[in-house]
C-alpha positions in Angstrom: 0.0 0.0 0.0 1.2 3.5 -0.8 0.0 7.1 -0.6 -1.5 6.9 -4.1 -3.7 4.0 -3.1 -4.6 5.4 0.4 -4.4 9.2 -0.2 -7.0 9.9 2.5 -4.8 8.9 5.4 -2.5 12.0 4.8 -5.4 14.4 4.5 -6.3 16.4 7.7 -9.9 16.4 9.0 -10.7 12.7 8.4 -12.0 11.4 11.7 -11.7 7.7 10.9 -10.1 5.4 8.4 -11.7 2.0 9.1 -11.1 -1.3 7.5 -14.0 -2.8 5.5 -14.0 -6.2 7.3 -15.8 -8.0 10.1 -14.8 -8.9 13.6 -13.5 -12.4 13.9 -15.6 -14.7 16.2 -15.0 -18.1 17.7 -17.5 -19.6 15.4 -15.6 -18.3 12.3 -13.7 -21.6 12.3 -16.6 -23.4 10.7 -14.2 -25.6 8.7 -13.0 -27.3 11.8 -16.5 -27.9 13.1 -17.5 -29.6 9.8 -14.3 -31.8 9.7 -14.6 -32.9 13.3 -18.3 -33.7 12.8 -17.6 -35.9 9.8 -14.0 -37.0 10.7 -10.9 -35.5 12.3 -8.2 -32.8 12.0 -4.7 -34.2 12.1 -1.1 -32.9 11.9 1.5 -34.1 9.6 5.3 -34.0 9.2 5.4 -35.3 5.6 5.0 -33.8 2.2 1.8 -36.0 1.8 -0.1 -38.6 3.7 -1.7 -41.8 2.4 -4.4 -44.1 3.7 -6.1 -47.3 2.5 -9.1 -49.3 3.7 -9.9 -52.9 3.4 -12.9 -55.3 3.5 -12.8 -57.5 6.6 -14.0 -61.0 7.0 -17.5 -62.3 6.1 -19.8 -64.2 8.3 -18.6 -67.2 10.3 -19.8 -70.4 8.5 -21.2 -73.4 10.2 -19.3 -76.7 9.8 -20.1 -80.4 10.2 -18.4 -82.8 12.5 -14.9 -83.6 11.4 -15.0 -81.0 8.6 -12.4 -78.3 8.1 -13.3 -74.7 8.9 -13.6 -72.2 6.0 -10.8 -69.7 5.5 -11.3 -66.1 4.4 -9.1 -63.3 3.3 -9.3 -59.6 3.7 -9.4 -57.5 0.5 -7.4 -54.3 0.3 -9.1 -51.3 -1.2 -7.7 -48.2 -3.0 -5.1 -45.9 -1.5 -5.9 -42.2 -1.1 -3.3 -39.5 -1.0 -3.5 -36.2 1.0 -1.2 -33.8 -0.8 -0.6 -30.7 1.4 -0.9 -27.5 -0.5 0.7 -24.2 0.6 -1.4 -21.1 0.9 -0.1 -17.6 1.5 -1.1 -13.9 1.4 1.0 -10.8 2.1 0.9 -7.1 2.2 3.5 -4.3 1.8 3.2 -0.8 3.3 5.6 1.9 2.1 7.8 3.6 4.6 6.4 7.0 3.5 2.8 6.0 4.1 3.6 4.9 7.6 5.5 8.2 8.3 2.9 10.5 6.9 -0.3 8.7 8.1 -2.3 11.0 10.3 -4.8 8.4 11.6 -4.3 5.5 14.0 -7.0 3.4 12.3 -4.6 2.5 9.4 -3.1 -0.8 10.3 0.7 -0.6 10.5 1.5 -2.9 13.4 1.9 -6.7 13.4 -1.1 -7.2 15.7 -3.4 -5.3 13.4 -2.3 -7.2 10.4 -2.5 -10.6 12.0 -6.2 -9.8 12.6 -6.9 -8.9 9.0 -4.7 -11.7 7.6 -6.3 -14.1 10.1 -9.7 -13.3 8.8 -8.5 -14.0 5.2 -7.0 -17.3 6.3 -10.1 -18.5 8.2 -12.3 -17.5 5.2 -10.0 -19.5 2.9 -10.1 -22.6 5.1 -13.9 -22.4 5.4 -14.3 -22.2 1.6 -11.7 -24.9 0.9 -13.3 -27.3 3.4 -17.0 -26.9 2.4 -16.0 -27.2 -1.2 -15.6 -30.9 -0.8 -19.4 -31.1 -0.1 -20.4 -28.3 -2.6 -18.6 -30.1 -5.4 -19.4 -33.6 -4.0 -21.5 -34.7 -7.0 -18.7 -34.1 -9.5 -15.1 -35.2 -9.8 -13.8 -31.7 -10.4 -12.1 -31.0 -7.0 -12.2 -34.3 -5.1 -13.0 -38.0 -5.6 -13.4 -41.0 -3.3 -10.9 -43.8 -3.2 -12.8 -45.5 -6.0 -12.3 -42.6 -8.3 -16.0 -41.6 -8.3 -17.6 -38.4 -7.0 -17.8 -38.1 -3.2 -21.6 -38.5 -3.5 -22.5 -41.3 -6.0 -25.1 -43.9 -6.5 -22.5 -46.4 -7.8 -19.7 -46.6 -5.3 -17.9 -50.0 -5.7 -17.7 -52.6 -3.0 -14.5 -54.4 -2.6 -16.2 -57.8 -2.6 -18.4 -57.0 -5.5 -21.5 -54.9 -6.0 -22.2 -51.2 -5.4 -23.4 -48.9 -2.7 -24.9 -45.4 -2.7 -24.7 -42.3 -0.6 -26.7 -40.2 -3.0 -30.5 -39.8 -2.8 -32.1 -40.7 -6.2 -34.1 -39.0 -7.6 -32.7 -35.8 -6.0 -35.4 -34.0 -3.9 -35.8 -30.9 -1.8 -35.9 -31.2 2.0 -39.2 -32.5 3.3 -40.4 -35.0 5.9 -40.7 -37.7 3.2 -37.3 -37.1 1.6 -35.6 -36.8 5.0 -37.1 -40.1 6.1 -36.1 -41.8 2.9 -32.6 -40.5 3.2 -32.4 -41.7 6.8 -33.7 -45.1 5.8 -31.2 -45.5 2.9 -28.3 -44.2 5.0 -28.9 -46.4 8.0 -29.6 -49.6 6.0 -26.2 -49.5 4.2 -23.9 -52.5 4.2 -20.1 -52.5 4.3 -17.7 -54.1 1.8 -18.3 -57.6 3.4 -22.0 -57.4 3.3 -22.4 -56.7 7.1 -24.6 -53.9 8.3 -22.6 -50.7 8.4 -24.6 -49.5 11.4 -24.6 -45.8 10.4 -26.5 -43.6 12.7 -27.2 -40.1 11.4 -26.2 -37.5 14.0 -26.2 -34.2 12.0 -27.9 -32.7 9.1 -26.1 -29.9 7.2 -28.0 -27.2 5.3 -27.7 -23.8 3.8 -29.3 -20.9 5.8 -32.1 -20.8 3.2 -33.0 -24.4 4.1 -32.6 -23.9 7.9 -36.2 -22.8 8.4 -37.6 -26.0 6.9 -35.0 -28.1 8.7 -35.9 -26.6 12.1 -39.6 -27.2 11.4 -39.0 -30.8 10.6 -36.7 -31.4 13.5 -38.4 -29.5 16.3 -42.2 -29.6 15.6 -44.1 -31.8 18.0 -46.6 -32.8 15.3 -46.0 -33.6 11.6 -45.6 -30.2 10.0 -46.7 -31.5 6.6 -49.9 -33.2 7.8 -53.2 -31.8 9.1 -53.9 -35.0 11.0 -52.0 -34.1 14.2 -49.7 -37.1 13.6 -46.7 -37.3 15.9 -43.5 -36.0 14.3 -41.3 -39.0 14.5 -38.3 -37.0 13.1 -38.2 -35.0 16.3 -37.4 -38.2 18.2 -34.2 -38.7 16.1 -32.5 -35.7 17.9 -30.5 -34.8 14.8 -28.2 -31.8 15.3 -28.6 -29.0 12.8 -25.5 -27.5 11.2 -26.2 -24.4 9.2 -23.6 -22.6 7.1 -23.5 -20.2 4.2 -20.4 -22.0 3.0 -22.6 -24.9 2.1 -23.8 -23.1 -1.0 -26.6 -25.3 -2.4 -29.8 -23.7 -1.1 -32.0 -26.8 -1.4 -29.5 -29.6 -0.8 -29.0 -31.4 2.5 -26.4 -33.8 3.8 -26.6 -36.4 6.7 -23.5 -37.1 8.7 -22.7 -39.9 11.1 -19.7 -40.6 13.3 -17.0 -42.3 11.3 -16.3 -46.0 12.1 -12.8 -45.2 13.6 -10.3 -42.3 14.0 -8.8 -42.8 10.5 -12.1 -43.0 8.7 -14.4 -40.3 7.4 -13.4 -36.8 6.4 -9.8 -36.1 7.3 -8.0 -32.7 7.2 -4.3 -32.3 7.7 -2.7 -29.0 8.9 0.9 -29.6 7.8 1.6 -26.0 8.8 -0.8 -24.2 11.1 -1.9 -20.7 10.2 1.4 -18.7 10.7 2.1 -15.0 10.6 5.4 -13.3 9.9 6.7 -9.8 9.3 9.9 -8.3 7.9 11.3 -5.1 6.5 12.6 -4.4 3.0 16.1 -2.8 3.7 16.3 -1.1 0.3 12.9 0.5 0.3 12.1 0.7 4.1 8.7 -0.9 3.4 7.0 -3.1 6.0 6.1 -6.6 4.9 3.5 -8.8 6.5 2.3 -12.3 5.5 0.2 -15.3 6.5 0.8 -18.9 5.3 -0.5 -22.4 6.0 -0.3 -25.9 4.5 -3.6 -27.9 4.2 -5.1 -31.0 2.7 -8.5 -32.5 2.9 -9.8 -35.7 1.4 -12.0 -38.7 2.2 -11.3 -42.2 1.0 -14.6 -44.0 1.6 -17.5 -41.6 2.1 -19.7 -44.1 3.9 -20.5 -41.9 6.9 -22.2 -39.1 4.8 -25.4 -39.2 2.7 -26.5 -36.5 0.4 -29.5 -35.1 -1.5 -28.7 -32.6 -4.2 -32.1 -31.0 -4.1 -34.6 -30.9 -6.9 
């Protein structure tokens, strides 16, 4: 930044020169809340991380007297790689602008710039993380370990067959579609044919869909019936997660707890959000920056179920 760009800061009589931004809040780390609901946030000391999953054993077979037992083998699935990307943003302030500024509102100290750069970093992490759901019906940004879109009706099972985590046909949120999605989600089987035992805990929606979601989850009676029927959805005690970063206004996603700590949605912070400052000796300018390294993937998206909306 220089005096040409910020000419008002050297003009007498201006009572304030405020930044056009918002105050950071504790809830601004929505990315972490989403990841920890659908998986976990981990640290890393490598350039990338990899994980694979496998199909376990099938059912124990009966055997006759004197007969040998049956033997089974586990089947290894695809390997997924988490490649940590580096993100960074900086700002330069000329020495002359700092000297001639007449107003304390212009940020010139490290504390002020960490606040503004921190807002930018949090916003970036929020957008990056929710994008895995926003683009989940395409293979543009992310894929599952099987190479298909995160939400697909044809995910491959390691012992043959397919499974689905995508409501078909796609439908807007209603009592009927939510019940259908819950039934489909919680009746899934794993790669060996055993019940996956998914239990939906959270429903994720855009703010435009929050009104309908609250009506479905909190009404004592069926909000879509005039018969005073009991609202059975209320008894499910689903947590409601609402975020503008989830951009599809009529979609919804169900999330259950992953089967174990290395399953589900996994984010790696290879380098946490880090601030730095320096000075340019030749020009006298002040330099400020923020950087972080981040990766986010999911190998087998069996603990999420999605409806793309009509």
